[in-house]
Rosetta silent file (secondary structure, phi, psi, omega in degrees, C-alpha in Angstrom):
SEQUENCE: MLAMARLGTDRLRMNSIPGLRFWRLLGTGQGSDTGPSADFRRTALFAVWESEEHLEAFLADSPIVRRWSEAEEFWQCRLRRVGGHGTWRKVDPLEAMVEGDKTGAVAIITRADVRLRSWRTFSAAGHPVSEELAAASGLLAVVGIGEAPVGRLGTFSLWESLAAARAFALQGPEHREVVRRTRDENWYGEELFARFEPYASEGLWGGRNPLG
SCORE:     score description
SCORE:     0.000 S_00000001
   1 L     0.000  -31.589 -171.993   89.522 -142.804  -43.785 S_00000001
   2 H   -67.564  -33.164 -175.659   87.035 -142.964  -41.010 S_00000001
   3 H   -67.635  -44.418  176.984   84.190 -143.915  -43.271 S_00000001
   4 H   -61.842  -30.992 -172.880   86.295 -146.914  -44.629 S_00000001
   5 H   -81.556  -25.785  174.883   87.338 -148.002  -41.129 S_00000001
   6 H   -76.035  -13.861  179.335   83.623 -148.122  -40.143 S_00000001
   7 H   -69.737  -30.674  175.379   82.870 -150.584  -42.889 S_00000001
   8 H   -64.356  -54.820  177.979   84.574 -153.236  -40.736 S_00000001
   9 H   -61.380  -36.248 -174.883   82.569 -152.623  -37.663 S_00000001
  10 H   -76.815  -21.786  177.338   79.391 -152.217  -39.472 S_00000001
  11 H   -58.461  -45.226  178.907   79.918 -155.457  -41.174 S_00000001
  12 H   -64.585  -37.172 -179.268   79.720 -157.311  -37.720 S_00000001
  13 H   -80.690  -23.990  179.513   76.504 -155.645  -37.013 S_00000001
  14 H   -64.079  -30.848 -174.920   74.807 -156.308  -40.336 S_00000001
  15 L   -66.219  -16.457 -178.425   74.953 -159.982  -39.688 S_00000001
  16 L  -107.304    5.956 -176.610   72.477 -159.688  -36.808 S_00000001
  17 L   -80.261  125.522 -177.326   69.869 -157.406  -38.348 S_00000001
  18 L   -60.730  140.539  170.512   66.387 -159.110  -38.626 S_00000001
  19 L    82.211    1.218  179.542   64.901 -159.609  -42.046 S_00000001
  20 E   -87.947  109.720  179.523   68.080 -158.921  -43.957 S_00000001
  21 E   -79.670  -36.707 -169.876   68.315 -161.523  -46.792 S_00000001
  22 E  -151.249  132.057  169.375   71.458 -160.160  -48.738 S_00000001
  23 E  -152.141  159.071  172.271   73.711 -157.303  -48.229 S_00000001
  24 E  -144.105  115.859  167.657   77.017 -155.754  -49.335 S_00000001
  25 E   -78.472  131.670 -165.112   78.830 -152.841  -47.698 S_00000001
  26 E  -134.979  142.546  164.870   80.737 -151.045  -50.367 S_00000001
  27 E   -76.104  161.335  175.294   83.394 -148.519  -51.043 S_00000001
  28 E  -131.743  161.586  174.946   82.945 -146.039  -53.807 S_00000001
  29 L   -78.686  177.976 -172.422   84.912 -144.287  -56.442 S_00000001
  30 L   -84.272  128.900 -176.653   85.737 -140.594  -56.667 S_00000001
  31 L    53.644 -125.922  177.808   82.823 -138.432  -57.884 S_00000001
  32 L  -106.483   18.622 -177.138   81.010 -140.035  -60.842 S_00000001
  33 L   -84.203  116.436  176.442   84.256 -141.790  -62.173 S_00000001
  34 L   -91.828   12.830  169.511   83.611 -145.472  -62.530 S_00000001
  35 L   -79.031  167.605  179.169   87.091 -146.331  -63.511 S_00000001
  36 L   -55.094  119.731  178.324   89.401 -147.730  -60.732 S_00000001
  37 L  -170.746  175.671 -178.216   89.557 -145.040  -57.924 S_00000001
  38 L  -146.013  136.093  169.514   88.487 -144.569  -54.227 S_00000001
  39 L  -107.369   91.614 -173.908   86.620 -142.041  -52.216 S_00000001
  40 L   -64.921   -8.233 -179.053   87.569 -142.698  -48.585 S_00000001
  41 L   -95.862   -3.856 -173.102   84.798 -140.362  -47.263 S_00000001
  42 L  -129.580  139.007  175.323   81.825 -142.198  -48.914 S_00000001
  43 E  -135.344  168.808 -174.352   80.361 -145.657  -48.604 S_00000001
  44 E  -141.240  160.056  178.034   77.318 -147.479  -49.887 S_00000001
  45 E  -131.044  123.105  171.029   74.999 -150.214  -48.867 S_00000001
  46 E  -114.025  129.632 -168.219   73.054 -152.665  -51.208 S_00000001
  47 E  -143.223  136.078  171.856   70.507 -154.711  -49.074 S_00000001
  48 E  -114.727  126.534 -177.513   67.693 -157.115  -49.993 S_00000001
  49 E  -117.302  153.646 -175.584   65.024 -157.414  -47.322 S_00000001
  50 L   -71.213  -20.711  172.405   62.375 -159.948  -46.543 S_00000001
  51 L  -159.933  165.538  175.699   59.805 -157.106  -46.204 S_00000001
  52 H   -69.503  -19.628  178.021   59.310 -153.324  -46.191 S_00000001
  53 H   -69.236  -40.122  177.005   58.614 -153.628  -42.424 S_00000001
  54 H   -64.651  -38.915  177.402   62.071 -155.002  -41.749 S_00000001
  55 H   -66.377  -35.875 -176.164   63.608 -152.142  -43.806 S_00000001
  56 H   -66.063  -40.156 -177.399   61.460 -149.613  -41.912 S_00000001
  57 H   -74.010  -34.885  175.139   62.666 -151.013  -38.543 S_00000001
  58 H   -57.155  -51.249  179.383   66.238 -150.921  -39.773 S_00000001
  59 H   -59.432  -40.310 -175.186   65.860 -147.230  -40.890 S_00000001
  60 H   -81.077  -32.416 -161.971   64.215 -146.270  -37.559 S_00000001
  61 H  -114.527  -24.282 -172.221   66.335 -148.183  -35.057 S_00000001
  62 L   -66.820  127.059  168.884   69.814 -148.973  -36.484 S_00000001
  63 H   -59.907  -28.743  177.500   72.853 -147.036  -34.974 S_00000001
  64 H   -56.018  -54.924 -178.853   74.304 -147.523  -38.349 S_00000001
  65 H   -62.091  -40.803 -177.253   71.528 -145.421  -40.081 S_00000001
  66 H   -65.438  -37.254  179.671   71.594 -142.769  -37.424 S_00000001
  67 H   -68.965  -39.310  172.810   75.298 -142.292  -38.020 S_00000001
  68 H   -51.791  -45.473 -169.815   74.671 -142.137  -41.864 S_00000001
  69 H   -76.010   -5.067 -179.667   71.930 -139.626  -41.508 S_00000001
  70 L   -95.217   -9.169 -177.450   74.316 -137.322  -39.583 S_00000001
  71 L   -61.859  165.409  167.510   76.820 -137.376  -42.637 S_00000001
  72 L   -47.319  -45.055  176.666   77.164 -134.358  -44.998 S_00000001
  73 L  -137.797  154.476  178.645   74.940 -136.235  -47.334 S_00000001
  74 L  -149.740  115.021  175.703   72.730 -139.313  -46.997 S_00000001
  75 E  -125.512  143.771 -179.478   70.699 -140.736  -49.902 S_00000001
  76 E  -137.269  148.351 -179.176   68.548 -143.838  -50.009 S_00000001
  77 E  -144.652  144.008  177.266   66.591 -145.545  -52.816 S_00000001
  78 E  -116.686  139.116 -164.391   64.303 -148.392  -52.739 S_00000001
  79 E  -132.200  140.560  166.977   64.254 -150.787  -55.655 S_00000001
  80 E  -116.320  145.252 -175.105   62.292 -153.464  -57.296 S_00000001
  81 E   -68.731  148.624  169.047   63.821 -155.815  -59.888 S_00000001
  82 E  -139.028    6.503  168.020   62.948 -155.600  -63.433 S_00000001
  83 E   163.945  176.496  169.791   65.610 -157.905  -65.025 S_00000001
  84 E   140.614 -179.916 -178.256   69.194 -159.038  -64.976 S_00000001
  85 E  -161.240  157.078  175.918   71.437 -162.046  -64.721 S_00000001
  86 E   107.624 -178.975 -179.522   74.416 -163.325  -62.878 S_00000001
  87 L  -128.269  157.669 -179.758   75.624 -163.733  -59.182 S_00000001
  88 E  -126.946  107.319 -179.114   77.161 -161.561  -56.519 S_00000001
  89 L    53.902   49.161  178.776   79.664 -163.832  -54.426 S_00000001
  90 L    63.084   18.777  178.626   77.809 -166.864  -55.783 S_00000001
  91 E  -128.237  142.751  172.513   74.344 -165.638  -54.656 S_00000001
  92 L   -91.720  106.694 -179.545   71.516 -164.346  -56.961 S_00000001
  93 H   -69.994  -25.839 -169.204   70.280 -161.207  -55.008 S_00000001
  94 H   -76.528  -19.715 -169.281   67.386 -160.701  -57.536 S_00000001
  95 H   -55.370  -36.853 -172.198   65.700 -164.040  -56.720 S_00000001
  96 H   -99.591   12.825 -175.202   63.868 -162.881  -53.671 S_00000001
  97 L   -93.606  152.930  173.771   63.013 -159.372  -54.873 S_00000001
  98 L   -75.724  140.969 -174.987   59.711 -158.002  -55.815 S_00000001
  99 E   -73.387  138.977 -177.759   58.949 -157.378  -59.440 S_00000001
 100 L  -113.146 -169.521 -175.440   58.818 -153.795  -60.579 S_00000001
 101 L  -102.847  128.482 -177.336   57.645 -151.523  -63.436 S_00000001
 102 L   -77.781   -7.627 -162.848   59.830 -151.093  -66.529 S_00000001
 103 L   -92.759  -10.390 -178.382   58.228 -147.938  -67.742 S_00000001
 104 L  -114.830 -144.453  171.188   59.889 -145.119  -65.810 S_00000001
 105 L   -57.460  151.953 -179.826   63.278 -144.419  -64.465 S_00000001
 106 E  -133.480  147.587  171.587   65.710 -147.377  -64.097 S_00000001
 107 E  -118.530  143.865 -176.569   68.694 -148.137  -61.801 S_00000001
 108 E  -133.083  128.476  170.044   71.292 -150.437  -62.930 S_00000001
 109 E  -111.134  118.488  169.604   73.999 -152.357  -61.091 S_00000001
 110 E  -108.703  135.406  175.133   76.940 -153.974  -62.789 S_00000001
 111 E  -147.183  148.697  178.141   79.592 -155.787  -60.807 S_00000001
 112 E  -154.486  151.892  169.388   82.341 -158.282  -61.521 S_00000001
 113 E   -92.888  112.644 -178.323   85.312 -160.065  -59.889 S_00000001
 114 E   -80.417  119.172  178.719   88.059 -159.042  -62.187 S_00000001
 115 L   -59.318  140.232 -172.534   90.567 -161.886  -62.802 S_00000001
 116 H   -53.777  -46.831 -172.654   94.133 -161.039  -61.411 S_00000001
 117 H   -63.770  -17.288 -177.468   95.644 -161.596  -64.923 S_00000001
 118 H  -106.579    1.826 -174.599   93.203 -159.084  -66.426 S_00000001
 119 H   -62.382  -48.859  175.163   93.407 -156.289  -63.870 S_00000001
 120 H   -58.625  -39.945  174.641   95.892 -154.130  -65.849 S_00000001
 121 H   -63.333  -55.970  177.818   94.006 -154.398  -68.977 S_00000001
 122 H   -50.701  -46.047 -172.008   90.636 -153.798  -67.174 S_00000001
 123 H   -66.161  -48.079 -175.219   92.157 -150.708  -65.272 S_00000001
 124 H   -64.541  -34.054 -173.371   93.353 -149.131  -68.610 S_00000001
 125 H   -86.887  -14.711 -177.822   90.057 -149.611  -70.337 S_00000001
 126 H   -60.159  -54.850 -175.064   88.046 -148.217  -67.377 S_00000001
 127 H   -61.140  -44.356  175.797   88.670 -144.528  -67.589 S_00000001
 128 H   -63.376  -32.318 -178.457   87.571 -144.005  -71.318 S_00000001
 129 H   -78.208  -31.825  173.979   84.289 -145.853  -70.662 S_00000001
 130 H   -60.010  -46.587  173.751   83.715 -143.666  -67.466 S_00000001
 131 H   -49.126  -51.289  178.375   84.247 -140.580  -69.566 S_00000001
 132 H   -63.708  -37.193 -175.429   81.645 -141.847  -72.199 S_00000001
 133 H   -64.085  -50.830 -177.927   79.207 -142.845  -69.568 S_00000001
 134 H   -53.416  -27.522  175.216   79.310 -139.449  -67.908 S_00000001
 135 L  -109.314   30.369  174.485   78.150 -137.761  -71.072 S_00000001
 136 L   -79.062  139.265  173.852   75.421 -140.277  -72.049 S_00000001
 137 L   -70.882  126.929 -175.303   72.135 -138.875  -72.676 S_00000001
 138 L    90.762   -0.053  172.536   69.574 -139.740  -70.075 S_00000001
 139 E   -81.042  128.100  174.976   71.956 -140.471  -67.241 S_00000001
 140 E   -91.356  -38.257 -179.806   70.816 -139.117  -63.969 S_00000001
 141 E  -173.328  143.900  173.353   73.598 -140.143  -61.694 S_00000001
 142 E  -141.904  153.132  175.253   76.435 -142.692  -61.469 S_00000001
 143 E  -144.737  148.883  164.696   78.972 -144.032  -58.975 S_00000001
 144 E   -85.906  142.248 -174.911   81.609 -146.653  -58.974 S_00000001
 145 E  -125.678  153.284  175.022   81.159 -149.293  -56.134 S_00000001
 146 E  -162.096  161.244 -179.047   83.699 -151.812  -54.985 S_00000001
 147 E  -124.251  150.997  167.800   84.648 -154.584  -52.346 S_00000001
 148 L   -71.152  152.754  -19.974   87.904 -155.791  -50.759 S_00000001
 149 L   -67.520 -172.919  175.643   90.002 -157.203  -52.044 S_00000001
 150 L   -64.923  135.322 -178.568   91.078 -155.330  -55.160 S_00000001
 151 L   118.642  -13.915  176.390   89.213 -156.380  -58.162 S_00000001
 152 E   -99.310   90.838 -166.829   85.640 -156.678  -57.015 S_00000001
 153 E  -126.854  158.452  172.427   84.328 -153.679  -58.782 S_00000001
 154 E  -164.036 -165.622  174.877   81.097 -152.259  -60.289 S_00000001
 155 E  -143.094  155.587  164.044   78.841 -149.351  -60.898 S_00000001
 156 E  -120.740  119.281  178.240   75.437 -147.973  -59.829 S_00000001
 157 E  -135.078  154.761  179.729   73.705 -145.760  -62.169 S_00000001
 158 E  -114.839  136.960 -176.769   70.389 -144.127  -62.586 S_00000001
 159 E  -130.157  152.129  178.965   68.584 -143.396  -65.896 S_00000001
 160 L   -65.524  -27.546  177.826   65.627 -141.569  -67.196 S_00000001
 161 L  -163.490  163.881  175.626   64.386 -144.668  -68.820 S_00000001
 162 H   -63.834  -32.579  178.482   65.370 -148.111  -69.807 S_00000001
 163 H   -63.127  -36.917 -179.556   65.513 -147.046  -73.445 S_00000001
 164 H   -67.955  -37.335  176.286   68.201 -144.445  -72.520 S_00000001
 165 H   -65.406  -41.209 -175.902   70.371 -147.039  -70.704 S_00000001
 166 H   -67.321  -33.170 -179.225   70.005 -149.381  -73.617 S_00000001
 167 H   -69.759  -35.258  170.624   71.000 -146.663  -76.145 S_00000001
 168 H   -59.559  -42.850 -176.094   74.194 -146.095  -74.216 S_00000001
 169 H   -73.331  -33.600 -174.984   75.059 -149.762  -74.131 S_00000001
 170 H   -85.403  -21.845 -170.323   74.532 -150.199  -77.786 S_00000001
 171 H  -114.496  -15.195 -179.210   75.889 -147.062  -79.186 S_00000001
 172 L   -81.703  117.601 -177.856   78.818 -145.988  -76.987 S_00000001
 173 H   -68.906  -26.901  170.200   81.927 -147.327  -78.749 S_00000001
 174 H   -67.446  -44.305  176.936   84.206 -147.440  -75.811 S_00000001
 175 H   -68.678  -36.720  173.934   81.712 -149.324  -73.878 S_00000001
 176 H   -61.371  -31.990 -174.427   80.845 -151.739  -76.750 S_00000001
 177 H   -78.468  -37.033 -174.290   84.606 -152.562  -77.190 S_00000001
 178 H   -73.446  -42.840 -178.017   85.079 -153.244  -73.474 S_00000001
 179 H   -64.786  -33.327  172.743   82.085 -155.564  -73.460 S_00000001
 180 H   -58.463  -49.216 -170.115   83.434 -157.469  -76.483 S_00000001
 181 H   -71.800  -36.204 -177.396   86.916 -157.759  -74.812 S_00000001
 182 H   -67.038  -31.765  174.538   85.426 -158.947  -71.486 S_00000001
 183 H   -72.350  -46.973 -178.371   83.849 -161.884  -73.452 S_00000001
 184 H   -64.348  -43.802 -178.964   86.665 -162.570  -75.729 S_00000001
 185 L  -103.859    9.832  175.895   89.399 -162.361  -73.216 S_00000001
 186 L    48.035   57.743 -172.686   87.428 -163.657  -70.219 S_00000001
 187 L   -75.288  -20.904 -169.810   88.330 -160.946  -67.934 S_00000001
 188 E  -108.948  135.254  167.640   85.677 -161.751  -65.091 S_00000001
 189 E   -80.677  -35.503 -178.329   85.591 -164.707  -62.655 S_00000001
 190 E  -156.855  139.643  177.419   81.967 -163.670  -61.729 S_00000001
 191 E  -145.198  155.775  173.665   79.685 -160.970  -62.968 S_00000001
 192 E  -139.608  138.087  172.113   76.205 -159.614  -62.332 S_00000001
 193 E  -131.314  114.894 -173.022   73.959 -157.198  -64.417 S_00000001
 194 E  -131.646  141.960  177.388   70.797 -156.120  -62.741 S_00000001
 195 E  -116.269  144.129 -170.563   68.068 -153.654  -63.554 S_00000001
 196 E  -138.365  153.947  167.521   65.661 -152.064  -61.078 S_00000001
 197 E   -98.097  121.034  173.187   62.690 -149.687  -60.776 S_00000001
 198 E   -84.647   86.833 -172.194   63.743 -147.071  -58.300 S_00000001
 199 E   -80.355   -6.919 -179.093   60.341 -146.608  -56.836 S_00000001
 200 E  -168.321  139.736  171.334   61.045 -144.235  -53.826 S_00000001
 201 E  -153.961  162.855  176.288   64.177 -142.111  -52.731 S_00000001
 202 E  -163.680  157.455 -173.456   65.001 -139.395  -50.420 S_00000001
 203 E   103.235 -164.429  179.707   68.061 -137.396  -49.335 S_00000001
 204 L  -127.727  143.777 -179.027   70.895 -135.901  -51.218 S_00000001
 205 E  -136.441  108.979 -175.459   73.448 -137.303  -53.527 S_00000001
 206 L    69.946   19.712 -177.659   75.857 -134.547  -55.013 S_00000001
 207 L    92.919   -1.231  179.270   73.692 -131.844  -53.478 S_00000001
 208 E  -149.892  163.167  166.647   70.475 -133.106  -54.999 S_00000001
 209 L   -88.999  110.255 -177.330   68.117 -136.012  -55.145 S_00000001
 210 L   -66.186  -10.595  179.391   68.825 -137.341  -58.758 S_00000001
 211 L  -105.180    7.878  178.089   65.313 -138.898  -58.914 S_00000001
 212 L    74.523    0.000    0.000   63.664 -135.585  -57.853 S_00000001
């Protein structure tokens, strides 16, 4: 619970960090489960910076990062955009990002504001898709992410290649059915689908660096 409590105090600090264009502090799901769940020991940050220099200064000087680095595990990954669409709380976070390379490993963020009337249906559909995703060929790692209040949910996943991610999206029957239903039944009030080149990473996630 301490990690979740610190999300509130960290949010106050994030607003005053130089060079930070866009950010979201996030809770996470349990393990690799992308269905509705919560791990109160683990948090995540997605941030878009004006420059690498601003990021380096944050990593070197921020008390938030110093505390994270003392955790049981701390993993970080740098991203360049390679495609996507949508908004995150009415902002396009991809707009200011540097273009990346599509030929190697790929990171994908999906997130949505689930409409209240669709929450029960969405929750029931989430776990079968999570099980299908966990068995997907080419998946390196995945975690569910979310924001308060309930219903602002998403995933962060790492894949060996864009081709592997597309194969899952097109061939997974549970996933394809959920995609169809989200459109036909209008589950989401807002959504974002974004692809990135993960060009650098360090630290541990689940006892390893999934990008090697």
